[in-house]
C-alpha positions as CSV (number, residue, x, y, z in Angstrom):
1,M,84.6,-12.3,49.2
2,S,83.7,-12.4,45.5
3,S,84.2,-16.2,45.7
4,V,81.7,-16.5,48.5
5,E,79.2,-14.4,46.7
6,S,79.6,-16.4,43.5
7,T,79.1,-19.6,45.5
8,G,75.9,-18.2,47.1
9,S,74.5,-17.1,43.8
10,S,75.1,-20.4,42.2
11,G,73.4,-22.2,45.1
12,S,70.3,-19.9,44.8
13,A,70.1,-20.5,41.1
14,G,70.3,-24.3,41.7
15,A,67.6,-24.1,44.3
16,I,65.3,-22.1,42.0
17,F,65.9,-24.5,39.1
18,F,65.1,-27.5,41.4
19,L,61.8,-25.9,42.6
20,V,60.7,-25.0,39.1
21,S,61.5,-28.6,37.9
22,M,59.5,-30.0,40.8
23,V,56.5,-27.8,40.0
24,V,56.5,-28.8,36.4
25,I,56.7,-32.5,37.3
26,V,53.9,-32.2,39.8
27,A,51.8,-30.4,37.2
28,K,52.4,-33.0,34.6
29,I,51.5,-35.8,37.0
30,G,48.3,-33.9,38.0
31,I,47.3,-33.5,34.3
32,F,48.0,-37.1,33.6
33,Y,45.9,-38.2,36.6
34,C,43.0,-36.0,35.5
35,V,43.1,-37.3,31.9
36,C,43.3,-40.9,33.0
37,R,40.4,-40.5,35.5
38,K,38.2,-38.8,32.9
39,R,38.8,-41.7,30.4
40,I,38.1,-44.3,33.1
41,C,34.8,-42.5,34.0
42,Q,33.8,-42.3,30.4
43,S,34.5,-45.9,29.7
44,V,32.5,-47.0,32.8
45,S,29.4,-44.7,32.2
46,P,29.4,-42.8,28.9
47,E,25.7,-42.2,28.6
48,P,25.1,-39.8,31.6
49,Q,28.1,-37.7,30.5
50,F,26.9,-37.7,26.9
51,M,23.4,-36.7,27.9
52,T,24.7,-33.9,30.1
53,L,26.8,-32.5,27.3
54,T,23.9,-32.8,24.8
55,M,21.5,-31.0,27.1
56,D,24.0,-28.3,28.0
57,K,24.6,-27.6,24.3
58,F,20.9,-27.6,23.6
59,L,20.2,-25.1,26.4
60,T,23.2,-22.9,25.3
61,D,21.9,-22.9,21.7
62,M,18.3,-22.1,22.8
63,E,19.5,-19.1,24.9
64,R,20.8,-17.6,21.7
65,E,17.2,-17.8,20.3
66,K,16.2,-15.3,23.1
67,P,14.1,-17.3,25.6
68,I,15.1,-16.3,29.1
69,R,16.6,-19.0,31.4
70,F,14.9,-18.7,34.8
71,S,15.9,-20.3,38.1
72,D,13.5,-22.4,40.2
73,Q,13.7,-19.8,42.9
74,Q,12.6,-17.0,40.5
75,L,9.6,-19.1,39.4
76,R,8.6,-20.0,43.0
77,I,8.5,-16.3,43.8
78,A,6.5,-15.4,40.7
79,T,4.0,-18.2,41.3
80,G,3.7,-17.8,45.1
81,N,5.3,-21.2,45.5
82,Y,3.1,-22.7,42.8
83,S,-0.1,-21.9,44.6
84,N,-2.4,-20.8,41.7
85,L,-3.1,-23.9,39.7
86,L,-4.6,-23.2,36.2
87,G,-4.9,-26.7,35.0
88,S,-3.1,-30.1,34.8
89,G,-2.9,-33.1,32.6
90,G,-0.6,-35.9,31.5
91,F,2.2,-33.5,30.7
92,G,2.3,-31.8,34.1
93,A,0.6,-28.8,35.7
94,V,0.2,-25.1,34.7
95,Y,0.4,-22.3,37.3
96,K,-0.3,-18.6,37.1
97,G,2.5,-16.3,38.0
98,I,3.4,-12.6,38.0
99,F,6.9,-11.1,37.7
100,S,8.1,-8.0,39.5
101,N,7.6,-5.9,36.3
102,G,3.9,-6.8,36.3
103,T,4.1,-9.4,33.5
104,I,1.5,-12.2,34.0
105,V,2.7,-15.6,32.9
106,A,1.6,-19.3,32.8
107,V,4.3,-21.6,34.2
108,K,4.1,-25.1,32.8
109,V,5.8,-27.6,35.2
110,L,6.7,-30.8,33.4
111,Y,6.5,-34.2,35.0
112,G,6.3,-37.7,33.6
113,S,7.1,-41.4,34.1
114,S,10.8,-40.9,33.4
115,D,13.5,-38.3,33.1
116,K,13.9,-39.0,29.4
117,R,10.2,-38.4,28.7
118,I,10.3,-35.1,30.5
119,E,13.5,-34.2,28.7
120,D,12.0,-35.1,25.3
121,Q,8.9,-33.0,25.9
122,F,11.0,-30.1,27.2
123,K,13.2,-30.1,24.1
124,A,10.3,-30.5,21.8
125,E,8.5,-27.4,23.2
126,V,11.6,-25.2,23.6
127,S,13.1,-26.1,20.2
128,T,9.9,-25.4,18.3
129,I,8.0,-22.5,19.9
130,G,11.3,-21.0,21.2
131,R,12.3,-20.3,17.6
132,T,9.0,-18.8,16.4
133,R,7.4,-15.4,16.5
134,H,3.8,-15.1,15.2
135,F,0.7,-13.4,16.4
136,N,-1.3,-16.7,16.4
137,L,1.3,-18.7,18.3
138,V,1.6,-18.6,22.0
139,R,4.8,-16.9,23.1
140,L,7.5,-18.6,25.1
141,Y,9.1,-16.2,27.5
142,G,11.6,-18.6,28.9
143,F,12.3,-21.9,30.7
144,C,13.8,-23.5,33.8
145,F,16.0,-26.6,33.6
146,E,17.4,-27.7,37.0
147,R,17.8,-31.0,38.7
148,N,14.4,-31.0,40.3
149,M,12.5,-28.5,38.0
150,R,11.8,-28.5,34.3
151,A,9.4,-25.7,33.5
152,L,8.3,-23.6,30.5
153,V,7.2,-20.0,31.0
154,Y,4.5,-18.8,28.5
155,E,2.4,-15.7,28.1
156,Y,-0.8,-15.8,30.1
157,M,-4.0,-16.2,28.1
158,V,-6.7,-14.7,30.1
159,N,-9.7,-16.3,28.3
160,G,-8.3,-19.9,28.5
161,S,-8.8,-22.5,25.8
162,L,-11.3,-22.7,23.0
163,D,-12.9,-25.9,24.3
164,R,-14.6,-24.1,27.2
165,Y,-16.5,-21.9,24.7
166,L,-17.6,-24.8,22.5
167,F,-18.4,-27.6,25.0
168,H,-19.3,-26.1,28.3
169,Q,-22.5,-24.2,27.7
170,N,-20.5,-20.9,27.5
171,N,-22.0,-19.5,24.3
172,T,-20.7,-15.9,24.7
173,L,-18.9,-16.1,21.4
174,G,-20.9,-15.4,18.3
175,F,-20.4,-17.4,15.1
176,E,-18.6,-14.5,13.4
177,K,-16.0,-14.5,16.2
178,L,-15.7,-18.3,16.0
179,H,-15.0,-17.8,12.3
180,E,-12.2,-15.3,13.1
181,I,-10.8,-17.8,15.6
182,A,-10.7,-20.5,12.9
183,V,-9.0,-18.1,10.4
184,G,-6.4,-17.1,13.1
185,T,-5.7,-20.7,14.0
186,A,-5.2,-21.6,10.3
187,R,-2.7,-18.7,10.0
188,G,-0.7,-20.0,12.9
189,I,-0.5,-23.5,11.6
190,S,0.3,-22.2,8.1
191,Y,3.3,-20.3,9.6
192,L,4.6,-23.4,11.3
193,H,4.3,-25.4,8.0
194,E,5.4,-22.9,5.4
195,E,7.2,-19.9,6.8
196,C,9.6,-21.3,9.5
197,Q,13.2,-22.1,8.5
198,Q,12.4,-25.7,9.4
199,R,8.9,-27.0,9.0
200,I,7.2,-27.6,12.3
201,I,4.5,-30.3,12.6
202,H,2.4,-29.8,15.7
203,Y,0.6,-33.2,15.8
204,D,-2.0,-32.2,18.4
205,I,-4.3,-29.6,17.0
206,K,-7.6,-29.5,19.0
207,P,-9.7,-27.0,20.9
208,G,-7.9,-27.5,24.2
209,N,-4.7,-26.4,22.5
210,I,-6.1,-23.2,21.1
211,L,-5.7,-20.4,23.7
212,L,-7.5,-17.1,23.6
213,D,-6.1,-13.7,24.7
214,K,-8.1,-10.9,26.2
215,N,-9.6,-10.0,22.8
216,F,-10.3,-13.7,21.9
217,N,-7.5,-13.8,19.4
218,P,-6.4,-17.4,19.0
219,K,-2.9,-18.7,19.8
220,V,-1.8,-22.2,18.9
221,A,-0.2,-23.8,22.1
222,D,1.2,-27.0,23.5
223,F,4.1,-28.1,21.4
224,G,5.0,-31.1,23.5
225,L,4.5,-33.5,20.6
226,A,5.8,-31.2,17.9
227,K,8.6,-32.0,15.5
228,L,11.1,-30.0,13.5
229,C,11.5,-31.4,9.9
230,N,13.8,-30.4,7.1
231,R,11.9,-29.7,3.9
232,E,14.0,-31.9,1.7
233,N,13.2,-35.6,1.9
234,T,13.7,-36.0,5.7
235,H,12.1,-39.0,7.3
236,I,11.7,-39.4,11.0
237,T,10.7,-42.8,12.5
238,M,7.8,-42.8,14.8
239,T,7.6,-45.9,17.1
240,G,4.0,-45.3,18.2
241,G,0.8,-43.3,17.7
242,R,1.0,-39.5,18.2
243,G,-1.8,-37.0,18.8
244,T,-5.2,-37.2,20.4
245,P,-7.6,-40.0,19.2
246,G,-10.6,-38.3,17.6
247,Y,-8.4,-35.5,16.2
248,A,-5.4,-37.5,14.9
249,A,-5.2,-38.2,11.2
250,P,-5.8,-41.9,10.1
251,E,-2.2,-42.3,8.9
252,L,-0.9,-41.5,12.4
253,W,-2.3,-44.9,13.6
254,M,-1.0,-46.9,10.6
255,P,2.4,-47.7,9.0
256,F,1.9,-45.0,6.4
257,P,4.1,-42.0,5.4
258,I,3.3,-39.0,7.6
259,T,3.6,-35.4,6.5
260,H,2.5,-32.0,7.8
261,K,-0.9,-32.8,6.3
262,C,-1.8,-34.6,9.5
263,D,-2.2,-31.1,11.1
264,V,-4.5,-30.2,8.2
265,Y,-6.7,-33.2,9.1
266,S,-6.8,-32.2,12.8
267,F,-7.7,-28.7,11.8
268,G,-10.6,-30.0,9.8
269,I,-11.9,-31.9,12.8
270,L,-11.6,-28.8,14.8
271,L,-13.7,-26.9,12.3
272,F,-16.5,-29.4,12.6
273,E,-16.5,-28.8,16.4
274,I,-16.7,-25.1,15.8
275,I,-19.6,-25.4,13.4
276,G,-21.6,-27.7,15.7
277,R,-20.4,-26.2,19.0
278,R,-20.2,-29.8,20.2
279,K,-17.7,-32.6,20.5
280,N,-17.6,-34.6,17.3
281,V,-18.3,-37.7,19.4
282,D,-21.5,-37.8,21.4
283,V,-22.6,-41.3,22.4
284,S,-25.8,-39.9,23.9
285,L,-27.2,-39.2,20.5
286,P,-28.8,-41.7,18.1
287,E,-26.4,-43.9,16.1
288,S,-26.9,-41.8,12.9
289,Q,-25.8,-38.6,14.7
290,E,-23.1,-40.1,16.8
291,W,-20.1,-38.9,14.8
292,F,-20.7,-35.3,13.7
293,P,-18.4,-35.2,10.7
294,I,-20.2,-38.0,8.9
295,L,-23.6,-36.4,9.7
296,V,-22.2,-33.1,8.2
297,W,-21.1,-35.0,5.0
298,K,-24.5,-36.6,4.6
299,R,-26.3,-33.3,4.9
300,F,-23.9,-31.7,2.5
301,D,-24.2,-34.6,0.0
302,T,-28.0,-34.5,0.0
303,G,-28.3,-30.7,-0.2
304,Q,-29.6,-30.4,3.4
305,L,-27.0,-28.0,4.8
306,E,-29.6,-25.4,5.7
307,E,-31.3,-27.9,8.1
308,L,-27.9,-28.6,9.6
309,T,-27.2,-24.9,10.2
310,I,-30.6,-24.4,11.8
311,A,-30.0,-27.4,14.1
312,C,-26.6,-26.0,15.1
313,G,-28.2,-22.6,16.0
314,I,-26.4,-20.7,13.3
315,E,-28.2,-17.4,12.4
316,E,-29.3,-16.5,8.9
317,K,-26.6,-13.8,8.6
318,D,-23.9,-16.4,9.3
319,K,-25.1,-19.2,7.0
320,E,-22.8,-18.3,4.1
321,I,-19.8,-18.4,6.3
322,A,-21.0,-21.6,7.9
323,E,-21.4,-23.3,4.5
324,R,-17.9,-22.2,3.5
325,M,-16.5,-23.6,6.8
326,V,-18.3,-26.9,6.1
327,K,-16.7,-27.3,2.7
328,V,-13.3,-26.4,4.1
329,A,-13.6,-28.9,6.9
330,L,-14.6,-31.7,4.5
331,T,-11.7,-30.8,2.2
332,C,-9.2,-30.8,5.1
333,V,-10.2,-34.3,6.4
334,Q,-9.8,-36.1,3.1
335,Y,-8.6,-39.7,3.7
336,R,-5.5,-39.3,1.5
337,P,-3.0,-36.8,2.9
338,E,-2.1,-35.6,-0.6
339,S,-5.7,-34.7,-1.2
340,R,-5.7,-32.2,1.7
341,P,-4.8,-28.6,1.0
342,M,-1.9,-26.6,2.3
343,M,-2.8,-24.5,5.3
344,S,-2.1,-21.2,3.4
345,V,-4.8,-22.4,0.9
346,V,-7.1,-23.1,3.8
347,V,-6.7,-19.6,5.1
348,K,-7.7,-18.2,1.7
349,M,-10.7,-20.5,1.5
350,L,-11.9,-19.5,5.0
351,E,-11.5,-15.8,4.1
352,G,-13.5,-16.2,1.0
353,S,-10.7,-15.1,-1.4
354,L,-10.4,-18.5,-3.0
355,E,-13.2,-20.6,-4.5
356,I,-13.7,-24.0,-2.8
357,P,-14.4,-26.9,-5.2
358,D,-17.1,-29.4,-3.9
359,P,-15.2,-31.9,-1.8
360,L,-15.3,-35.7,-2.4
361,N,-16.6,-38.0,0.4
362,P,-13.8,-38.1,2.9
363,F,-15.5,-41.0,4.8
364,Q,-16.1,-43.5,2.0
365,H,-13.6,-45.9,3.6
366,L,-15.7,-45.8,6.8
367,M,-19.0,-46.2,5.1
368,D,-17.8,-49.2,3.0
369,G,-16.2,-50.7,6.1
370,I,-12.8,-51.1,4.3
371,F,-9.6,-49.2,4.1
372,A,-6.6,-49.4,1.7
373,A,-3.5,-51.2,3.0
374,H,-1.2,-48.7,1.4
375,P,-1.8,-45.1,0.3
376,V,-2.2,-44.8,-3.5
377,P,-1.3,-41.4,-5.0
378,T,-4.4,-39.7,-6.5
379,S,-4.7,-36.6,-8.7
380,Q,-6.5,-33.9,-6.7
381,S,-6.7,-30.1,-6.8
382,Y,-4.5,-29.8,-3.7
383,T,-1.2,-31.6,-4.5
384,N,1.1,-28.7,-3.7
385,T,3.3,-31.0,-1.7
386,S,3.4,-34.7,-2.4
387,I,4.6,-37.3,0.0
388,S,7.6,-38.0,-2.1
389,S,8.8,-34.4,-2.0
390,G,7.8,-33.3,1.4
391,S,9.1,-33.8,4.9
392,C,7.5,-36.9,6.3
393,V,7.5,-39.3,9.2
394,M,7.0,-43.1,9.1
395,A,4.9,-44.7,11.7
396,T,6.3,-48.2,12.6
397,D,4.0,-49.3,15.4
398,S,2.8,-52.8,14.7
399,S,-0.2,-52.2,16.9
400,A,-1.4,-49.2,14.9
401,V,-5.1,-48.3,15.0
402,C,-6.9,-48.5,11.7
403,T,-9.7,-46.2,11.0
404,T,-12.6,-48.6,10.4
405,P,-16.1,-48.5,11.8
406,I,-15.0,-51.0,14.5
407,T,-11.7,-49.3,15.5
408,R,-13.4,-46.0,15.3
409,R,-15.3,-47.0,18.5
410,Y,-11.9,-47.7,20.1
411,E,-10.8,-44.1,19.3
412,I,-14.1,-42.8,20.7
413,E,-13.6,-44.6,24.0
414,L,-10.0,-43.2,24.3
415,D,-11.2,-39.7,23.3
416,S,-13.9,-39.6,25.9
417,S,-11.6,-40.9,28.6
418,N,-9.1,-38.1,27.8
419,G,-11.8,-35.5,27.8
């Protein structure tokens, strides 16, 4: 009997060993097959796999920065199936939405001529504004990244953008409030340049990108062109113009080194439009008044600023502030980037806590009809950050636009078509 039991046990053990061996062999074959298939797929088409992994890592990293990741369904519900359009442009469309907790939001749905363009803009906005927290920067609540939906969810600004109060006969804002908006905007840009862990260059400062909350506090918005830059000798190659013609600094259209000072120039152009409550380019006016910044310089240079302020409808009580803003604007739009002040200095100038030296003529190159082929370092009062020591970008577009009286007209045509 014991012999029979021993034989049965031995047979059972053998069967179990055989089954385990077969399972191990099948598992190894399966693993080998998967590895080979993965390698074959990667060798045939590495780019889509790489892009997927890159975007997944990007989204995972950004979720740690606190923006919420929404689904397309959540945004459809919040926006009533995208029924309340606030505005649209080359970037996409913005819709008003409201979440179940009562939070009102602006949902920016991105579209473009290619998936790469959409992806680049998405990453630019999320990686910059998603990392910042400042009273004068629009807040990013979250984002959606799905196969058929790339969207950004921002706080809703009930009073819209600054341009509607400057250019569309809506003169409900007094000059004192406009000055406050200028100071707040300068603070927001200063934070991007000087207080973030990595410097952020906005590249597209203009009235349409300054949003106003219910109390008309300004918030810098639209970071679709923005770039993160390390502070130590980091160069990024630009293969084309960046920014809006009419607001973009001259070096953005030339093969010159580009620093955060291009935002300072754009802010100066914005200041001119606040002072005049008009677009800087108005082809309906006589030639001598066509470009407002040059008209302002001529009035300043000949001691006729009072006439200018009267023509702009600025009251007597606001003239001192207006004259200060004129000097700041002229200082910000100096042709040489290194001659422009840091934005923290601009804030102090606008607030009146720092004396403003009389600016040099920033438009001499236009009046002479010539421009320098290469930037030449000059000794100025505002050389806090030189090109050699700051983060900068190099434009390499061979078709760059040069700021001369002739090409200025080219910029004017582009600007009016974008308006």
